[in-house]
C-alpha positions as CSV (number, residue, x, y, z in Angstrom):
1,M,4.8,5.7,-8.8
2,N,7.4,3.6,-6.9
3,S,8.8,4.3,-3.4
4,S,10.9,2.6,-0.9
5,T,10.6,2.8,2.9
6,R,13.4,2.1,5.3
7,M,12.2,1.1,8.8
8,F,13.8,2.4,12.0
9,E,13.4,1.1,15.6
10,V,12.2,-2.3,14.5
11,P,14.1,-5.6,14.8
12,S,16.5,-6.2,11.9
13,A,15.7,-2.8,10.4
14,D,19.1,-2.7,8.7
15,C,18.3,-5.9,6.8
16,F,15.3,-4.8,4.7
17,T,13.3,-2.0,3.0
18,V,9.6,-2.0,2.0
19,A,9.1,-1.3,-1.7
20,E,5.8,0.0,-2.9
21,S,4.3,0.5,-6.4
22,Y,1.2,2.6,-7.1
23,I,-0.5,2.2,-10.4
24,V,-3.5,4.4,-11.4
25,R,-5.6,3.3,-14.4
26,K,-8.9,4.5,-15.8
27,V,-11.3,1.6,-16.1
28,G,-14.5,2.7,-17.7
29,A,-16.0,5.5,-15.6
30,E,-13.8,4.7,-12.6
31,V,-10.2,5.3,-11.7
32,Q,-8.5,2.2,-10.3
33,L,-5.6,2.4,-7.8
34,S,-3.5,-0.7,-7.6
35,I,-0.9,-0.9,-4.8
36,Y,1.8,-3.5,-4.6
37,V,4.0,-4.0,-1.6
38,E,7.1,-6.1,-1.2
39,V,9.7,-6.6,1.6
40,V,13.2,-6.4,-0.1
41,W,15.9,-8.1,1.9
42,S,19.5,-6.8,1.7
43,K,20.8,-9.2,4.5
44,S,19.5,-12.4,6.0
45,S,17.6,-12.3,9.4
46,M,16.3,-14.9,11.7
47,L,13.1,-12.7,11.9
48,K,12.4,-12.8,8.2
49,W,9.2,-14.8,8.5
50,A,7.8,-12.5,11.3
51,I,8.7,-9.3,9.4
52,D,7.2,-10.6,6.1
53,S,4.0,-11.6,7.9
54,S,3.6,-8.5,10.0
55,T,4.4,-6.2,7.0
56,A,1.6,-7.9,5.0
57,T,-0.8,-7.7,7.9
58,E,-0.1,-4.0,8.8
59,T,0.0,-2.9,5.1
60,T,-3.4,-4.6,4.5
61,K,-4.9,-2.8,7.5
62,F,-3.5,0.5,6.4
63,L,-4.7,0.1,2.7
64,C,-8.2,-1.0,3.7
65,A,-8.5,2.2,5.9
66,F,-7.0,4.3,3.1
67,A,-9.5,2.8,0.6
68,D,-12.4,3.5,3.0
69,D,-11.3,7.1,3.3
70,M,-10.9,7.4,-0.5
71,K,-14.5,6.0,-1.0
72,K,-15.8,8.7,1.4
73,V,-14.0,11.5,-0.4
74,S,-14.9,10.2,-3.8
75,T,-18.6,9.9,-2.8
76,T,-18.5,13.6,-1.8
77,L,-16.5,14.6,-4.9
78,Y,-18.7,12.5,-7.3
79,R,-21.3,15.2,-7.2
80,Y,-18.7,17.4,-9.0
81,S,-18.1,14.8,-11.8
82,I,-14.9,13.3,-10.4
83,P,-14.7,9.5,-10.9
84,V,-15.3,7.1,-8.1
85,Y,-12.2,5.3,-6.8
86,S,-11.7,1.6,-6.4
87,Y,-8.7,-0.4,-5.1
88,I,-7.0,-3.7,-5.2
89,V,-5.0,-5.0,-2.2
C-alpha cells in the first residue's frame, strides 16, 4: 500500500510531501510489515536538511511505538492462531 501525506502548519509545508509504502509479507510462520518513508520535494527550501532530519526522527519514533503496540496485540491474538508480527524500520 502506498500513501502520501501533505503537512500543514509546518515551515515550508508547500514544498514537500511525505511518501509512505507499506509492504506485508509472510515469512515462515510470521507476517513481516516493512515500512518505507521518503520526503518528496516539489520545491527547494532552505530548511530541507532540518525537515529531512526531523521527518526521519519523528517517523522512527512513531514506527517503534506502532511496532510495540502490534507486538502487544499479536501476543494476545497469537492464542487464536494469528501470526506474530515483526517490523523493519
